[in-house]
Every structure is written in structure tokens, then in C-alpha cells.
C-alpha positions as CSV (number, residue, x, y, z in Angstrom):
1,M,87.6,163.8,117.4
2,H,86.4,162.4,114.1
3,F,89.4,160.0,114.0
4,L,88.5,158.6,117.4
5,C,85.0,157.8,116.3
6,V,86.3,155.8,113.3
7,A,88.8,154.0,115.4
8,S,86.0,153.0,117.8
9,A,84.0,151.8,114.8
10,A,86.9,149.7,113.7
11,H,87.2,148.3,117.2
12,F,83.5,147.5,117.3
13,L,83.7,145.7,114.0
14,F,86.7,143.6,115.2
15,L,84.8,142.6,118.4
16,E,81.7,141.7,116.4
17,R,83.8,139.5,114.1
18,T,85.5,137.7,116.9
19,D,82.1,136.9,118.4
20,I,81.0,135.5,115.1
21,K,84.1,133.3,114.9
22,M,83.3,131.6,118.2
23,K,79.8,130.6,117.0
24,T,80.3,129.6,113.4
25,K,82.8,128.4,110.9
26,T,81.5,130.6,108.0
27,K,84.4,133.0,108.3
28,T,85.3,133.9,104.8
29,K,82.2,136.0,104.0
30,T,82.6,137.9,107.3
31,K,86.2,138.6,106.6
32,Q,85.4,140.0,103.2
33,I,82.8,142.3,104.5
34,L,85.1,143.6,107.2
35,S,87.9,144.2,104.7
36,A,85.6,146.1,102.4
37,L,84.4,148.4,105.2
38,L,88.0,149.1,106.3
39,A,89.1,149.8,102.8
40,L,86.3,152.3,102.4
41,L,87.3,154.0,105.6
42,M,90.9,154.2,104.5
43,L,89.8,155.5,101.0
44,F,88.1,158.5,102.6
45,G,91.1,159.2,104.8
46,A,89.3,158.4,108.0
47,L,91.5,155.4,108.9
48,P,95.3,155.3,108.7
49,A,96.7,152.7,106.3
50,T,98.7,151.1,109.2
51,V,95.5,150.1,110.9
52,F,94.2,148.4,107.8
53,A,97.5,146.5,107.4
54,A,97.5,145.3,111.0
55,E,94.0,143.9,110.5
56,Q,95.0,141.9,107.5
57,T,97.8,140.0,109.4
58,N,95.7,139.3,112.5
59,P,95.6,135.5,113.0
60,L,92.0,135.9,114.3
61,D,91.0,136.7,110.8
62,Y,91.5,133.0,110.0
63,L,91.2,131.0,113.2
64,T,88.1,129.5,114.8
65,Y,88.4,128.7,118.5
66,E,86.6,127.4,121.5
67,I,86.9,128.4,125.1
68,A,86.3,125.8,127.8
69,D,87.5,125.6,131.4
70,G,89.5,128.7,131.0
71,E,91.5,127.4,128.0
72,V,91.4,127.9,124.3
73,T,91.4,125.2,121.6
74,I,92.0,126.2,118.0
75,T,89.4,124.2,116.1
76,D,89.7,125.4,112.5
77,C,91.6,127.7,110.2
78,D,90.3,129.3,107.0
79,T,92.0,127.6,104.1
80,S,92.6,130.9,102.4
81,V,95.4,131.7,104.9
82,S,98.8,132.1,103.3
83,G,102.4,132.8,104.2
84,E,103.4,132.8,107.9
85,L,101.0,132.5,110.8
86,A,101.7,133.0,114.5
87,I,99.2,131.3,116.7
88,P,98.6,133.7,119.6
89,E,99.6,132.6,123.1
90,T,96.3,134.0,124.5
91,I,92.9,134.8,123.1
92,E,90.4,136.9,125.1
93,G,92.8,136.6,128.0
94,Y,92.8,132.8,128.0
95,P,95.8,130.7,127.2
96,V,95.8,128.8,123.9
97,T,96.6,125.2,125.0
98,R,95.4,122.9,122.3
99,I,95.3,122.6,118.5
100,G,92.3,120.5,117.6
101,Y,91.9,117.6,115.2
102,F,92.4,118.6,111.5
103,A,92.4,122.3,112.5
104,F,94.7,123.4,109.7
105,E,93.9,120.6,107.2
106,Y,94.2,121.7,103.6
107,C,95.7,125.1,104.4
108,A,97.8,124.6,101.3
109,D,99.3,128.2,101.1
110,L,100.5,128.2,104.7
111,T,104.3,128.2,104.7
112,N,105.3,128.7,108.3
113,V,103.6,128.2,111.6
114,T,104.7,129.5,115.0
115,I,103.2,127.5,117.8
116,P,103.4,129.2,121.2
117,D,104.8,127.6,124.4
118,S,101.3,127.6,125.9
119,V,100.2,124.8,123.6
120,I,100.5,121.4,125.2
121,Y,98.6,119.2,122.7
122,I,98.3,119.0,118.9
123,G,95.5,116.8,117.6
124,S,95.5,114.2,114.9
125,G,95.8,115.5,111.4
126,A,96.2,119.0,112.7
127,F,98.3,120.1,109.7
128,R,97.4,117.3,107.3
129,D,97.7,118.3,103.6
130,C,99.3,121.6,104.3
131,T,101.4,121.1,101.1
132,G,103.0,124.5,101.2
133,L,104.2,124.2,104.8
134,I,108.0,124.5,104.9
135,S,109.0,124.5,108.5
136,V,107.6,123.9,112.0
137,I,109.0,124.2,115.5
138,I,107.2,122.1,118.0
139,P,107.3,123.8,121.4
140,R,108.8,122.1,124.4
141,S,105.4,122.1,126.1
142,V,104.1,119.4,123.6
143,T,104.9,115.8,124.7
144,S,103.7,113.8,121.7
145,I,103.2,114.0,117.9
146,S,99.7,112.7,117.3
147,N,98.6,110.4,114.4
148,S,98.8,112.0,110.9
149,T,99.7,115.4,112.4
150,F,101.8,116.4,109.3
151,D,100.5,113.7,106.9
152,Y,101.1,114.8,103.3
153,C,102.9,118.0,104.1
154,T,104.9,117.6,100.9
155,G,106.8,120.9,101.2
156,L,108.0,120.3,104.7
157,T,111.8,120.5,104.8
158,S,112.5,121.2,108.4
159,I,111.0,119.9,111.7
160,V,112.4,120.6,115.1
161,L,111.5,118.0,117.8
162,H,112.5,118.9,121.3
163,N,113.4,116.5,124.1
164,S,109.9,116.8,125.6
165,I,108.5,114.5,122.8
166,T,108.0,111.0,124.1
167,S,106.1,109.4,121.1
168,I,105.7,109.9,117.4
169,G,102.2,108.7,116.3
170,D,101.1,106.6,113.4
171,D,101.5,108.3,110.0
172,A,102.7,111.4,111.8
173,F,105.0,112.5,108.9
174,E,103.7,110.2,106.1
175,S,104.5,111.5,102.6
176,C,106.5,114.5,103.8
177,T,108.5,114.0,100.6
178,A,110.8,117.1,101.0
179,L,112.0,116.1,104.4
180,T,115.6,115.1,104.1
181,S,116.9,114.6,107.7
182,V,115.3,113.8,111.0
183,M,116.9,113.5,114.4
184,I,114.7,111.6,116.9
185,P,115.4,113.2,120.3
186,D,116.5,111.1,123.3
187,S,113.1,111.6,125.0
188,V,111.2,109.6,122.3
189,K,110.2,106.0,123.3
190,S,108.1,104.9,120.4
191,I,107.8,105.5,116.6
192,G,104.4,104.6,115.3
193,N,103.2,102.6,112.4
194,G,104.0,104.4,109.1
195,A,105.4,107.4,111.0
196,F,107.8,108.4,108.2
197,R,106.2,106.3,105.4
198,Y,106.9,107.6,101.9
199,C,109.3,110.3,103.0
200,N,111.3,109.5,99.9
201,G,113.6,112.5,100.3
202,L,114.7,111.3,103.8
203,A,118.4,110.5,103.5
204,N,119.4,110.6,107.2
205,I,117.6,109.3,110.2
206,T,119.1,109.2,113.7
207,I,117.2,106.9,116.1
208,S,117.9,107.8,119.7
209,N,119.1,105.3,122.2
210,N,115.8,105.5,124.2
211,V,113.5,104.3,121.5
212,T,112.0,101.0,122.5
213,S,109.5,100.3,119.7
214,I,109.4,101.0,115.9
215,G,106.1,100.3,114.3
216,R,105.1,98.5,111.2
217,W,105.9,100.4,107.9
218,A,107.7,103.1,110.0
219,F,110.1,103.9,107.2
220,D,108.2,102.2,104.3
221,G,109.0,103.9,101.0
222,C,111.9,106.0,102.2
223,T,113.7,105.5,98.9
224,G,116.5,108.0,99.7
225,L,117.5,106.2,103.0
226,T,120.9,104.5,102.5
227,S,121.8,103.4,106.0
228,V,120.2,102.8,109.4
229,T,121.4,101.8,112.8
230,I,119.1,100.2,115.4
231,P,120.1,101.2,118.9
232,D,120.4,98.8,121.8
233,S,117.2,100.2,123.4
234,V,114.9,98.8,120.7
235,T,112.9,95.8,121.8
236,S,110.1,95.8,119.2
237,I,110.1,96.2,115.5
238,G,107.1,95.8,113.3
239,N,106.8,94.1,109.9
240,N,107.8,95.9,106.7
241,V,109.7,98.5,108.7
242,F,112.0,99.3,105.7
243,R,109.8,98.0,102.9
244,E,110.5,99.6,99.5
245,C,113.6,101.4,100.8
246,V,115.4,100.7,97.5
247,G,118.4,102.8,98.3
248,L,119.1,101.1,101.6
249,T,122.5,99.3,101.6
250,S,123.5,99.2,105.2
251,I,121.5,97.9,108.2
252,K,123.2,97.6,111.6
253,V,122.0,96.7,115.0
254,S,123.9,97.9,118.1
255,E,126.0,95.1,119.6
256,N,124.4,95.7,123.0
257,N,120.9,95.1,121.8
258,K,119.5,92.1,123.6
259,V,116.6,91.4,121.3
260,Y,117.9,91.9,117.7
261,D,121.3,91.6,116.0
262,S,123.0,92.0,112.6
263,R,125.4,89.1,113.1
264,N,128.5,88.8,110.9
265,N,127.7,92.3,109.3
266,C,124.9,90.7,107.4
267,N,123.1,94.0,106.7
268,A,119.8,92.7,108.1
269,I,117.9,92.6,111.3
270,I,117.6,89.3,113.0
271,E,115.5,88.4,116.0
272,T,118.2,86.9,118.2
273,K,116.0,84.4,120.3
274,T,114.3,82.8,117.2
275,N,117.0,83.3,114.6
276,K,114.4,84.9,112.3
277,L,115.5,87.4,109.8
278,I,112.8,90.1,109.9
279,S,114.2,92.9,107.7
280,G,116.9,93.0,105.0
281,C,118.1,94.9,102.0
282,K,119.7,94.3,98.6
283,N,123.1,93.9,100.3
284,T,122.0,91.3,102.8
285,V,124.2,88.3,103.2
286,F,122.2,85.4,104.7
287,P,123.9,84.0,107.9
288,N,124.1,80.2,108.0
289,D,122.3,80.0,111.3
290,I,119.0,81.7,110.6
291,T,116.0,79.4,110.7
292,S,113.3,81.6,109.2
293,I,112.6,84.7,107.1
294,G,109.7,86.9,108.3
295,D,106.7,88.5,106.7
296,G,107.7,91.0,104.0
297,A,111.3,90.9,105.1
298,F,112.5,91.9,101.6
299,E,109.2,93.1,100.1
300,D,109.6,95.5,97.2
301,C,113.4,95.4,97.5
302,A,114.4,96.5,94.0
303,G,118.0,95.8,93.2
304,L,118.0,92.4,94.8
305,T,118.9,90.1,91.9
306,S,119.9,86.8,93.4
307,I,119.4,84.9,96.6
308,A,120.7,81.6,98.0
309,I,118.8,80.7,101.2
310,P,121.0,78.7,103.6
311,N,120.2,75.1,104.6
312,S,119.4,76.2,108.2
313,V,116.1,77.9,107.0
314,T,112.9,75.9,107.4
315,S,110.3,78.6,107.0
316,I,109.7,81.6,104.7
317,A,106.7,83.7,105.5
318,S,104.2,85.4,103.3
319,A,105.3,88.1,100.9
320,A,108.9,87.7,102.1
321,F,110.3,88.5,98.6
322,Q,107.1,89.9,97.0
323,G,107.7,92.7,94.6
324,C,111.5,92.2,94.3
325,V,111.2,93.0,90.6
326,D,114.9,92.3,89.8
327,L,115.0,89.0,91.6
328,A,115.7,86.4,88.9
329,N,117.8,83.7,90.5
330,I,116.5,81.9,93.6
331,S,118.1,78.9,95.3
332,L,116.1,77.2,98.1
333,P,117.4,74.5,100.5
334,N,115.9,71.0,100.6
335,N,114.4,71.1,104.1
336,I,111.8,73.9,104.0
337,K,108.7,73.0,105.8
338,H,106.6,76.1,105.3
339,L,106.2,78.6,102.4
340,G,103.8,81.5,103.0
341,S,101.5,82.9,100.3
342,G,102.8,85.3,97.7
343,T,106.4,84.7,98.9
344,F,107.9,85.3,95.4
345,Y,105.0,87.1,93.8
346,N,106.0,89.8,91.2
347,T,109.6,88.9,91.2
348,A,111.6,88.7,88.0
349,Y,111.5,84.9,88.4
350,Y,107.8,84.9,88.9
351,N,107.2,87.1,85.9
352,N,109.3,85.0,83.5
353,D,107.0,82.8,81.5
354,L,109.8,80.3,80.9
355,N,109.7,79.4,84.6
356,W,106.1,78.2,84.5
357,E,105.3,74.6,83.7
358,N,101.8,73.9,82.6
359,D,100.5,77.0,84.4
360,I,102.3,76.1,87.6
361,L,105.4,77.8,89.1
362,Y,108.1,75.7,90.8
363,I,111.3,76.6,92.5
364,G,113.3,73.4,92.8
365,K,111.1,70.9,94.5
366,Y,108.6,73.5,95.8
367,L,105.3,74.5,94.2
368,I,105.1,78.2,94.5
369,D,101.9,79.3,92.7
370,A,99.4,78.5,90.0
371,K,97.7,80.6,87.4
372,K,94.3,81.8,88.5
373,D,92.6,81.1,85.2
374,I,93.5,77.4,85.1
375,A,91.0,75.3,83.2
376,G,90.8,71.5,83.1
377,S,93.0,69.4,85.4
378,R,96.6,69.6,86.4
379,T,99.0,67.1,87.9
380,V,101.6,68.2,90.4
381,K,105.0,66.9,89.1
382,N,106.7,64.1,90.8
383,G,109.2,64.9,93.6
384,T,107.4,68.0,94.8
385,K,108.0,68.3,98.5
386,L,105.8,71.3,99.5
387,I,103.0,73.4,98.1
388,A,103.0,77.1,99.2
389,D,100.1,78.5,101.2
390,Y,97.1,79.4,98.9
391,A,99.0,78.4,95.8
392,F,95.7,77.2,94.2
393,S,93.4,79.8,95.7
394,F,90.8,81.2,93.3
395,C,91.7,78.5,90.7
396,W,88.5,77.4,89.0
397,F,89.2,74.0,87.6
398,A,86.7,72.8,85.0
399,Q,84.8,69.7,86.1
């Protein structure tokens, strides 16, 4: 009879704590008080050790939630949580359907999360900065990966995406540096801006044949990526999509793609209608029929040492070769009509003082840039055909 009274007391404490959780986010102190009381009960032999152990692993010790319209949203998790956590399918008899914005942010010691099939939505930044998180299985009930959902989950090695997912949001897996392989399921239509940015351990990426758009910086900084194939379904690719992918040596576009191509095995992505090269790598061979090179097409492409732009090119956009720190030899054709700003900034050619003439940088007959601390006056040398955009910006000439 005495044991039943203690059990009832423990049950009363649990209900009281749950009530507190629904009203406030100050959970740690409450949990400590509850644990201390239970420990005392166990010490005096009034409560079996198994009851104490069960209380410690109860996810409601860590979760804050809200109930609205008969559904539960997980809104917060105590950052002291560690190890594995199974989100319950129901709480107080109501289904758990949503994980709120930034709910598990900074839960650095959380290693595995089980998300029940009842969940249909995971909010932006839900697991952001969960640096100890190793693996996650997204249930089939979820249809999209929101922006920054797993941003900076640096320990994440495995992610399972089911065929229910139709979109991967901006920065969804940014800086998941331990992620080595991702298979985009056939259901995905869009990959957001920076979706896999700085996933520098990513060596393999399979883009399904139903993806129609790949956002800007989608694979920026994926230094371990060596090859990529763009399927025929893709109709939109943002700038800098493979920026700083220094290990990338092979870029192919499906022969059936009607918007882009990689003609003559050039190891680049070319917009077919305009003949504009929009993305390349250190192994790119410039086709003789391209007419322009797009914004940031080779930006931060380490390993690119020499380029000879074909005579067909009349325009090179801003930052096209910016940050190509090994690029020392540059040959430009005679009929370029537009050079964007910073096109060759921070290349080996740019950083070589021997290539500057009286504080001005030329490549052939083109004026590329001027030192920003110029004093006095300067004369553009005879035969100069074109001055790059903003070449003299912020130059304060003495009067």
C-alpha cells in the first residue's frame, strides 16, 4: 500500500511537470527538482530503480510543445539533451504533426533523432547547429526540407530522404561537413540556394531526373566533389552553383537537356540558347562557339593555371575568374566588348606585381583594374581597347 502511494506521488509530479512545460520554457530547473525528489524516493527504497531510469529517458523531460486545433507542435528542446531522442507520435492523446522553427537549435550533444510518421512539417532551422547529430531519417509524411533545417550539423554523416520530398530549401544542409554522399530522390523538383554549401566532405551527389531548378551556390564549397551530371529535367541553374569546388574535374549535362549542354565534352555547363558558359572547372576546355562567360563561372577555381578564351567570346561577366589563385597565364581575344568588375581579381596574374604598369593592370589591350591608392595622374596606354567595369572605382586622384 505504501508503494502505491509513492507511485501516485511520482505520477503527480510528472503531470505537474508536463503542465509547466506547456506554459514556460524554463525547463532545466524543474527537471533538476524532479530528478532530486525521485532520487530521494529511490534512496529510501520507496521507488524501484526502474521507475527512475524510465523518467530520465522520457523525451518530455526535454521537449516544450504547444497544442492547437487538436495537433501538437514541438517548439523547443532543452539543449542539455544528449544521445538518442525519439519524438513521441502523440502527446496527451494528440498527434505530433509539426516541429517548429529552431526547435532543436544548439542541441550539440544530440546524436540521433527519430521523427515519427505523424510529423508532416519540419520548420526552418529546426536542427540548426546540432553539431553532434550523426543521422536522421525524414519520415515519408514530410514533403519538404525547410530553409536551414540542418544548417551547421557538422557531425551529420547520414540523411535519408524519401520519395515524398519535393523540395530542398535554401541552406538546408549548409556546412554539414561530415556528409559524404547524398541521393536526391525522384520526387524532388527544386534544390534551393546554398542547399549543400560548404559540405566539403561530399564526394558523391546524385541529382534525380525530376529536378527542374538548382539554386545559386547550391554546391558552393563542396571541395570533395569530383564529378557531377546535370539531368535533362533541369531548366534553371543559379550563379556560382559549383563555386570553390576545387576537386571538381568532370561536369556533364545530359544529352537530352533542352536548356543546357556540355558540348564537345568541355567539362562545363553552357546555356544552349545564348551560348553562355555559366559554370566550369579546372579541366574545362572552352568551346570555339561560346559567346560569353557568366558571373562567377570559375570563381575560386583553384588549380586552374592557364586559359585561352576563344575568339567567339565578346563578354566576360563580373567575378568570372575571381579568386583563381593559380591562374597565371591569360589570353584574351581581340573583340571583347564587355569586361565585368573583378573579373580577374585575386588571380596569380593579378597578384603578380610585374604585371602592373604604373599602378594599372592590363591583359593585352584591355585595362583590367587600377590600384585604389593611386595618387597624381595616370595616362591610359595607347592601343587600349576597353576598360573593365569599375576599374577606377574608389581611386582618389590628387588634384
